[in-house]
C-alpha positions in Angstrom: -63.4 96.3 -0.4 -64.8 95.0 2.9 -64.1 91.4 1.4 -60.4 91.8 0.9 -60.2 92.8 5.1 -62.2 90.6 7.0 -60.8 87.9 5.9 -56.9 89.4 6.5 -58.1 91.0 10.2 -59.6 87.3 10.4 -56.3 85.4 9.7 -54.2 87.7 11.9 -56.9 87.3 14.9 -56.9 83.3 14.3 -53.0 83.4 14.6 -53.3 84.8 17.5 -56.4 84.0 19.4 -57.3 80.8 17.5 -60.1 79.7 19.9 -61.9 82.1 20.8 -61.8 85.6 18.7 -61.6 83.0 15.6 -64.9 81.9 16.9 -66.7 85.4 18.3 -64.9 87.5 14.7 -66.3 85.0 12.5 -70.0 84.5 13.9 -70.0 88.7 14.2 -68.8 89.1 10.3 -71.3 86.1 8.5 -74.2 88.2 10.6 -72.5 92.1 8.9 -72.3 89.5 5.8 
């Protein structure tokens, strides 16, 4: 379930905040995974 939700959140974030948020969230999700 989480593996499906995270990519969706990432895509929504990258659409709105291409640089700061996408990089920050990618790192956070990678650590959680």
